[in-house]
C-alpha positions in Angstrom: -149.5 -17.7 -96.8 -151.0 -20.0 -94.1 -152.3 -23.2 -95.6 -154.4 -25.7 -93.7 -156.7 -28.5 -94.6 -159.9 -27.8 -92.8 -162.6 -30.5 -92.5 -166.0 -30.3 -90.9 -166.3 -32.5 -87.8 -169.3 -33.1 -85.5 -169.4 -30.3 -82.9 -166.4 -28.5 -84.2 -167.2 -25.4 -86.4 -164.7 -24.4 -89.1 -163.6 -21.3 -87.2 -162.7 -23.5 -84.3 -160.7 -25.9 -86.5 -158.8 -22.9 -88.0 -158.2 -21.4 -84.5 -156.7 -24.7 -83.4 -154.3 -24.9 -86.4 -153.0 -21.3 -86.0 -152.7 -21.8 -82.2 -150.6 -24.9 -82.7 -148.3 -23.1 -85.1 -147.8 -20.3 -82.5 -147.2 -22.7 -79.7 -144.7 -24.8 -81.7 -142.8 -21.7 -82.9 -143.7 -22.1 -86.6 -145.3 -18.7 -86.3 -142.8 -16.4 -84.6 -143.4 -13.6 -82.1 -144.2 -10.4 -84.0 -144.9 -12.2 -87.3 -147.7 -10.6 -89.3 -150.7 -12.8 -90.1 -152.6 -12.7 -93.4 -155.6 -10.4 -93.6 -158.9 -12.0 -93.0 -159.9 -11.5 -96.6 -156.7 -13.0 -98.0 -156.7 -16.0 -95.7 -160.3 -16.7 -96.4 -159.6 -16.7 -100.1 -156.6 -18.9 -99.7 -158.4 -21.5 -97.6 -161.6 -21.2 -99.6 -163.7 -20.4 -96.5 -165.9 -17.5 -95.5 -164.4 -14.3 -94.1 -166.6 -14.9 -91.0 -164.7 -18.2 -90.4 -161.4 -16.4 -90.3 -162.8 -13.6 -88.2 -164.1 -16.1 -85.6 -160.7 -17.8 -85.4 -158.8 -14.5 -85.1 -161.3 -13.3 -82.4 -160.6 -16.4 -80.3 -156.9 -16.0 -80.7 -157.2 -12.4 -79.6 -159.2 -13.2 -76.6 -156.6 -15.8 -75.4 -153.7 -13.5 -76.0 -152.0 -15.4 -78.8 -152.2 -12.5 -81.3 -152.7 -8.8 -81.2 -154.5 -6.4 -83.5 -153.1 -3.1 -84.7 -155.6 -0.7 -86.2 -155.3 -0.3 -90.0 -152.2 -2.5 -89.9 -153.3 -6.1 -89.3 -152.9 -9.0 -86.9 -149.6 -10.1 -85.4 -148.4 -12.9 -83.2 -148.1 -11.6 -79.6 -144.7 -10.0 -79.0 -142.6 -11.9 -76.5 -144.5 -15.2 -77.0 -142.2 -18.1 -77.1 -142.8 -21.6 -78.3 -144.0 -23.7 -75.4 -141.9 -26.6 -74.1 -143.4 -30.0 -74.8 -146.3 -30.7 -72.5 -145.3 -33.0 -69.6 -146.3 -36.5 -70.4 -149.4 -37.7 -68.7 -147.9 -40.5 -66.8 -151.3 -41.7 -65.8 -151.8 -42.9 -69.3 -148.3 -44.4 -69.6 -148.3 -46.6 -66.6 -150.6 -49.0 -64.9 -151.4 -48.1 -61.2 -148.7 -50.7 -60.1 -146.0 -48.7 -61.9 -146.3 -45.7 -59.6 -145.9 -46.4 -55.9 -145.4 -42.9 -54.6 -147.6 -40.1 -56.0 -146.4 -36.6 -55.0 -148.8 -34.7 -57.3 -151.9 -35.2 -55.2 -153.3 -33.7 -52.0 -155.5 -36.3 -50.4 -157.8 -35.5 -47.5 -157.6 -37.4 -44.2 -158.7 -37.3 -40.6 -162.2 -36.4 -41.7 -164.4 -36.3 -38.6 -167.0 -38.8 -39.7 -168.5 -39.5 -36.3 -168.9 -35.8 -35.4 -170.2 -35.0 -38.9 -172.8 -37.8 -38.9 -174.0 -36.8 -35.4 -174.5 -33.2 -36.5 -176.4 -34.4 -39.6 -178.8 -36.3 -37.4 -179.3 -33.3 -35.1 -179.9 -31.1 -38.1 -182.5 -33.5 -39.5 -184.3 -33.9 -36.2 -184.2 -30.2 -35.3 -185.2 -28.7 -38.7 -187.1 -31.5 -40.4 -189.3 -30.2 -43.2 -187.6 -26.8 -43.0 -184.7 -28.4 -45.0 -187.1 -28.9 -47.9 -188.0 -25.2 -48.2 -186.3 -22.7 -50.4 -183.4 -20.7 -49.0 -181.8 -17.4 -49.7 -179.7 -17.3 -52.9 -176.7 -16.2 -50.9 -176.9 -19.4 -48.8 -178.2 -20.3 -45.3 -177.9 -17.4 -42.9 -176.6 -19.7 -40.1 -173.6 -20.7 -42.2 -172.9 -17.2 -43.4 -172.9 -16.0 -39.8 -170.6 -18.9 -38.8 -168.2 -18.1 -41.6 -168.1 -14.4 -40.4 -167.3 -15.6 -36.8 -164.5 -17.9 -38.1 -163.0 -15.1 -40.3 -163.0 -12.7 -37.4 -161.3 -15.2 -35.0 -158.8 -16.6 -37.5 -158.2 -13.9 -40.1 -159.0 -10.7 -38.3 -161.7 -9.9 -40.8 -164.8 -7.9 -39.9 -167.4 -9.3 -42.2 -171.2 -9.1 -42.2 -173.3 -12.2 -43.2 -175.1 -9.9 -45.7 -171.9 -9.8 -47.8 -171.2 -13.5 -47.8 -172.2 -15.6 -50.8 -172.1 -19.5 -50.7 -171.5 -21.5 -53.8 -170.7 -25.1 -54.9 -167.0 -24.8 -55.4 -164.5 -22.2 -56.7 -165.3 -23.1 -60.3 -168.9 -21.9 -59.9 -167.9 -18.8 -58.0 -165.3 -17.8 -60.7 -168.0 -18.1 -63.4 -170.3 -16.0 -61.2 -167.7 -13.4 -60.8 -167.1 -13.2 -64.6 -170.8 -12.3 -65.0 -170.8 -9.9 -62.1 -167.6 -8.0 -63.0 -168.1 -8.3 -66.8 -166.7 -10.4 -69.5 -165.4 -7.4 -71.3 -162.7 -6.8 -68.7 -159.1 -8.1 -68.9 -158.3 -10.7 -66.3 -154.9 -11.5 -65.0 -153.8 -14.7 -63.2 -150.5 -15.5 -61.5 -147.6 -16.9 -63.6 -146.7 -19.6 -62.7 -150.0 -20.6 -61.1 -152.8 -23.0 -60.7 -153.6 -23.9 -64.3 -157.3 -24.6 -63.7 -158.0 -21.0 -62.7 -156.7 -19.7 -66.1 -158.6 -22.4 -68.0 -161.9 -21.4 -66.2 -161.6 -17.8 -67.2 -160.7 -18.7 -70.8 -163.6 -21.1 -71.0 -165.8 -18.4 -69.6 -165.0 -16.2 -72.6 -162.9 -13.5 -71.1 -159.4 -12.4 -72.2 -156.9 -13.7 -69.7 -153.2 -12.7 -69.4 -150.3 -13.8 -67.2 -149.5 -11.7 -64.1 -145.7 -11.7 -63.9 -144.2 -12.5 -60.4 -141.0 -11.8 -58.6 -139.8 -13.0 -55.2 -142.4 -10.9 -53.5 -145.4 -11.9 -55.6 -147.3 -10.3 -58.5 -145.7 -7.1 -59.8 -148.3 -4.3 -60.1 -146.2 -2.5 -62.7 -146.4 -5.5 -65.0 -150.2 -5.8 -65.1 -150.6 -3.6 -68.1 -154.3 -3.0 -68.9 -155.6 -5.7 -66.6 -158.7 -4.8 -64.7 -159.3 -8.0 -62.6 -156.4 -9.7 -60.8 -156.8 -13.3 -59.3 -154.1 -14.0 -56.7 -153.3 -16.2 -53.7 -151.1 -13.9 -51.6 -151.2 -16.0 -48.4 -149.6 -19.0 -50.0 -149.0 -19.1 -53.7 -149.3 -22.3 -55.7 -146.9 -23.8 -56.8 -144.0 -21.6 -55.5 -145.2 -21.4 -51.9 -144.5 -17.7 -51.9 -146.2 -15.5 -49.2 -146.7 -12.0 -50.5 -145.2 -9.5 -47.9 -147.1 -6.6 -46.5 -145.4 -3.9 -48.6 -146.3 -5.6 -51.9 -149.9 -6.1 -50.7 -150.1 -2.4 -50.2 -148.8 -1.8 -53.7 -151.4 -4.1 -55.1 -154.2 -2.4 -53.2 -153.0 0.9 -54.5 -153.1 -0.6 -58.0 -156.7 -1.6 -57.5 -157.7 1.9 -56.3 -156.8 3.3 -59.7 -159.8 3.0 -61.9 -162.4 0.3 -61.9 -160.1 -2.6 -60.9 -160.7 -5.6 -58.6 -158.6 -8.1 -56.8 -159.9 -11.6 -56.2 -158.0 -12.8 -53.1 -158.0 -16.6 -53.2 -157.2 -17.7 -49.7 -157.4 -21.4 -50.5 -155.2 -22.9 -47.8 -154.5 -20.2 -45.3 -155.4 -22.5 -42.4 -152.2 -24.5 -42.9 -149.5 -22.4 -41.4 -147.4 -24.3 -38.9 -145.9 -21.7 -36.6 -146.9 -18.0 -36.8 -150.3 -16.8 -37.8 -150.7 -15.8 -41.5 -150.6 -12.1 -42.5 -154.0 -10.4 -42.4 -156.1 -10.9 -45.5 -155.9 -8.2 -48.1 -159.6 -7.8 -47.7 -159.2 -6.5 -44.2 -157.0 -3.6 -45.5 -159.3 -2.8 -48.4 -160.9 0.6 -47.9 -162.3 1.2 -51.4 -164.4 -2.0 -52.0 -161.9 -3.4 -54.5 -161.0 -6.8 -52.9 -163.2 -9.9 -53.3 -162.3 -12.6 -50.8 -162.6 -16.2 -51.9 -162.2 -19.4 -49.8 -163.2 -23.0 -49.7 -163.6 -25.9 -47.3 -162.2 -28.3 -49.9 -158.7 -28.4 -48.4 -159.7 -28.3 -44.8 -162.5 -30.9 -45.0 -162.7 -32.7 -48.3 -163.0 -31.8 -52.0 -166.3 -33.7 -52.3 -167.9 -31.2 -49.8 -168.4 -28.6 -52.5 -168.8 -25.6 -50.2 -167.0 -22.4 -51.1 -167.8 -18.8 -50.5 -167.1 -15.2 -51.5 -167.0 -12.0 -49.4 -168.2 -9.3 -51.7 -167.7 -5.5 -51.1 -171.2 -4.0 -50.4 -171.5 -2.3 -53.8 -170.8 -5.6 -55.6 -173.2 -7.5 -53.4 -175.9 -4.9 -54.2 -175.1 -5.4 -57.9 -175.3 -9.2 -57.5 -178.8 -8.8 -55.9 -179.9 -6.4 -58.7 -178.5 -8.2 -61.7 -178.0 -11.9 -60.7 -180.4 -12.3 -57.9 -182.4 -14.8 -59.9 -179.7 -17.5 -59.2 -180.5 -20.1 -56.6 -177.9 -21.2 -54.1 -176.0 -24.3 -55.4 -175.3 -26.0 -52.1 -178.0 -28.1 -50.3 -179.3 -26.5 -47.1 -178.8 -29.8 -45.3 -175.0 -29.6 -45.8 -174.9 -25.9 -45.0 -176.7 -26.3 -41.7 -174.3 -29.2 -40.8 -171.2 -27.2 -41.6 -172.6 -24.2 -39.6 -172.9 -26.3 -36.5 -169.5 -27.9 -37.1 -168.0 -24.4 -37.0 -170.1 -22.7 -34.2 -169.7 -25.7 -31.9 -165.9 -25.6 -32.1 -165.3 -28.7 -34.1 -163.9 -27.0 -37.1 -161.2 -25.3 -35.0 -160.3 -28.6 -33.3 -160.2 -30.3 -36.7 -157.9 -27.7 -38.2 -155.5 -27.8 -35.2 -155.4 -31.6 -35.5 -154.6 -31.3 -39.3 -151.9 -28.8 -38.7 -150.1 -31.1 -36.3 -150.5 -34.1 -38.6 -149.4 -32.3 -41.7 -146.4 -30.6 -40.0 -145.2 -34.0 -38.8 -145.7 -35.4 -42.3 -143.9 -32.6 -44.0 -141.0 -32.9 -41.5 -140.8 -36.7 -42.2 -140.8 -36.2 -46.0 -138.1 -33.5 -45.7 -136.0 -35.8 -43.5 -136.2 -38.6 -46.1 -135.2 -36.3 -48.9 -132.3 -34.9 -47.0 -131.1 -38.4 -46.3 -131.1 -39.6 -49.9 -127.7 -40.3 -51.6 -127.8 -37.1 -53.7 -129.1 -34.8 -51.0 -126.1 -32.4 -51.5 -127.6 -31.5 -54.9 -131.0 -30.6 -53.4 -132.3 -27.4 -51.8 -135.7 -27.5 -50.1 -137.6 -24.2 -50.6 -140.6 -23.7 -48.3 -142.5 -21.0 -46.5 -143.5 -23.1 -43.5 -147.1 -23.3 -44.8 -149.4 -25.2 -47.1 -149.4 -28.8 -48.3 -146.5 -28.7 -50.8 -143.0 -27.4 -51.1 -140.3 -27.0 -53.8 -137.1 -28.9 -54.2 -134.4 -27.1 -56.2 -132.1 -29.6 -58.0 -128.5 -28.9 -59.0 -128.4 -31.1 -62.1 -127.5 -30.8 -65.8 -130.7 -32.7 -66.5 -133.7 -30.8 -67.8 -136.8 -30.6 -65.6 -138.7 -33.2 -67.6 -135.7 -35.5 -67.6 -135.7 -35.3 -63.8 -139.5 -36.0 -63.7 -139.0 -38.9 -66.1 -136.2 -40.4 -64.1 -138.3 -40.2 -60.9 -141.2 -41.8 -62.8 -139.0 -44.8 -63.8 -138.2 -45.2 -60.1 -142.0 -45.3 -59.3 -142.3 -41.7 -58.1 -144.7 -39.3 -59.8 -144.2 -35.6 -59.4 -144.3 -32.4 -61.5 -141.7 -29.8 -62.3 -142.3 -26.1 -61.6 -141.7 -25.6 -65.3 -145.0 -27.4 -66.1 -147.0 -24.6 -64.3 -145.8 -21.9 -66.6 -147.8 -20.9 -69.6 -145.4 -18.3 -70.9 -141.5 -18.1 -70.7 -140.2 -19.3 -67.3 -138.2 -17.3 -64.7 -134.5 -18.2 -64.4 -134.0 -21.4 -62.5 -137.6 -22.4 -62.5 -136.8 -25.4 -64.7 -134.7 -26.9 -61.9 -137.4 -27.1 -59.3 -139.7 -30.0 -58.5 -143.1 -29.6 -56.7 -143.7 -32.0 -53.9 -147.3 -32.5 -52.6 -146.9 -34.5 -49.5 -150.3 -34.7 -47.8 -151.3 -37.9 -49.6 -148.2 -39.7 -48.4 -148.9 -42.0 -45.4 -146.3 -42.6 -42.8 -146.0 -46.3 -43.7 -145.0 -45.3 -47.2 -141.9 -43.3 -46.1 -139.5 -46.3 -46.1 -140.6 -47.1 -49.7 -140.1 -43.4 -50.7 -136.6 -43.6 -49.2 -135.8 -46.8 -51.1 -137.1 -45.5 -54.4 -135.1 -42.3 -54.1 -132.0 -44.4 -53.8 -132.8 -46.0 -57.1 -133.1 -42.8 -59.1 
């Protein structure tokens, strides 16, 4: 019988404390996959708590996929769940800033067009004046939605109407909005491995979220089980760098056509391809209104400019107006009008072209340094000629976290591919390191080279 010492704590109800205890036992392997849990009544009696406390803990574990329920049989630890590897040490807490000279875990913006942006702000203020103080449509300023449509047509081949564009303050807000729009009763799937924050947003929103298994071509439709909403980044997956090929995209669209299913296409850094144009967005091939397109200006401009947007299928946009039309737009009109002019007057395209050249040069320089290090014969660089990161596969008997630790001791911070998995890893994943290079200035390259020699 499970036995825990539960104490009341400010802001932490007993069911939450019990949930955390059981979750920790599952994560650590103390409770094995397939193991039967005590009944709610029996556990409540053993712990001397109410049945409602146990029920609340079990419901939370169910929603997060740690346990399953079998009718008239009981509760079981999720089959196939394996004990998680120790969480990577947060080196930011271990070292002082002076201990880490090279940080390859961050993407830092640069080349922001301050002079152009400030000039456009002055023009907006002079031209619009008190209009900026008036209320605006809850979907966002029409001028910006129209500019986004023009940009998507020119760059992504998408034929989008401003009426179907929704502006919001960052992807976090838009994900929460989508949960309300699509329904929290649905089963959501996110890429595995993947951007950890996306999964955490969905879980915090109260929906059940499962891992979407991937192979070398992207998410496998046949492995999605009962999922009804799939959040993917087919143009450039993080952290693997994978670009989903056309045939797999067709298979995913076919999956979405079966029943009431939706695909959230997160196109977060499609601007950064260094040679050929990216594949057309999945949204442009959607004929059934099942693809929701999501993008942001955080990577192309700056994270602090919290402007993101959705392109909703017409039926979903109508549902938004009907059920969530009371929401106000979360981005100030002043910033929206400035960005609209930045796009329509051609500055955004020039800015992206300048960034592509700068980041391609930076990537090539970092790759050259890595290939010139003493142990280069043990390294294989895996990239898709896109995005602001790439993988380095290491032929070493060391574990992934041992490699990360050794780099950290040499003053280089990075993460392993292993650390982006929530469930059991794919073969070989533990031998890859994720290199984010955009924050690395040219003058830092000699130091990177020197520190690599000291590993």
